[in-house]
C-alpha positions in Angstrom: 105.0 88.3 101.6 106.9 85.7 99.6 108.7 84.4 102.6 105.5 84.2 104.6 103.8 82.2 101.9 106.6 79.6 101.9 106.8 79.5 105.7 103.0 79.1 105.9 103.0 76.3 103.3 105.7 74.4 105.2 104.1 74.5 108.6 100.4 74.3 107.7 100.2 71.9 104.8 96.6 71.8 104.0 95.8 71.2 100.3 92.7 70.9 98.2 93.6 68.0 95.9 92.6 68.4 92.3 92.8 65.7 89.6 96.2 65.3 88.1 95.1 66.6 84.7 93.5 69.7 86.1 96.5 70.4 88.3 98.9 70.0 85.3 96.7 72.4 83.3 96.8 75.1 86.0 100.5 74.5 86.7 101.2 75.1 83.0 99.0 78.2 82.9 100.8 79.7 86.0 104.2 78.9 84.6 103.4 80.5 81.3 101.9 83.6 82.9 104.9 83.9 85.2 107.4 83.7 82.3 105.4 86.3 80.3 104.8 88.6 83.3 108.5 89.0 84.2 109.5 90.8 80.9 106.1 92.5 80.7 106.8 94.0 84.1 110.2 95.2 82.9 108.6 96.8 79.8 105.9 98.5 81.9 108.5 99.8 84.4 110.5 101.2 81.5 107.4 103.0 80.1 106.4 104.3 83.5 109.9 105.7 84.1 109.9 107.5 80.8 106.5 108.9 81.5 107.7 110.1 84.9 110.4 112.0 83.1 108.3 113.5 80.4 104.8 114.2 81.9 104.5 117.8 82.7 103.9 119.0 86.3 101.1 121.2 87.5 102.1 124.8 87.7 102.1 125.1 91.5 103.1 121.5 92.4 105.8 120.6 94.8 108.4 119.1 92.5 110.0 116.5 94.9 106.6 115.4 96.3 105.1 114.8 92.8 108.2 112.9 91.6 108.1 110.7 94.8 104.5 109.9 94.2 105.1 109.0 90.6 108.1 106.9 91.3 106.4 105.1 94.2 103.4 104.3 91.8 105.9 102.8 89.4 107.5 100.7 92.1 104.1 99.7 93.5 102.9 98.4 90.2 106.1 96.5 89.6 106.1 94.9 93.0 102.4 94.0 92.7 103.0 92.1 89.5 105.7 90.2 91.3 103.4 89.5 94.2 100.9 88.0 91.7 103.5 85.6 90.5 104.2 84.6 94.1 100.4 84.0 94.6 100.5 81.7 91.6 102.9 79.5 93.5 100.7 79.5 96.7 97.6 78.8 94.6 99.1 75.8 92.8 100.4 74.5 96.1 96.9 74.8 97.6 95.5 72.9 94.6 97.7 69.9 95.6 101.0 70.5 93.7 104.3 69.9 95.5 106.7 72.3 97.1 108.8 72.3 93.9 106.3 74.6 92.0 105.8 76.7 95.1 109.6 77.3 95.4 110.0 77.9 91.7 107.2 80.4 91.4 108.2 82.3 94.5 111.8 82.2 93.4 110.8 83.9 90.1 108.8 86.4 92.1 111.8 87.1 94.4 114.0 87.5 91.3 111.5 90.1 90.0 111.5 91.9 93.3 115.2 92.1 93.3 115.3 93.4 89.7 112.5 95.9 90.1 113.5 97.2 93.6 113.6 101.0 94.0 116.8 102.5 92.7 118.2 105.9 93.7 119.7 106.3 90.2 116.3 106.1 88.5 114.8 108.5 91.0 117.7 110.9 90.5 117.3 110.7 86.7 113.6 111.7 87.0 114.5 114.6 89.4 117.3 115.7 87.1 115.0 115.8 84.0 112.7 118.2 85.8 115.4 120.4 87.3 117.0 120.8 83.9 113.7 121.9 82.5 113.3 124.5 85.2 116.7 125.9 84.6 115.9 126.6 80.9 
């Protein structure tokens, strides 16, 4: 999605120009939100991972299926927040800002996607926490 937004912006450069003061205001808001959302996403991901390890399962639930769904929900929320940051870049570009803001905000989003990608180690830790409980 991030690559598509940059490609689209480079080939179809239509913009709705706003006044410079308004564009500066929105650019500042989007940058601040992006800077705040990156560590907030990390915190939320950490909380969700700990909840995935500690929330009890239903009595007759398929262990691996439930863990996959929980972990994919964690990944989906993390990636959605990074997509929002990428949308900030596309939005400010549409408002008439240059390619620089588009590239910076999509770069921040791409960094977040890289940092919050699915990791086998995290999934395995969740699975191990439940298999240890079953063995007891």
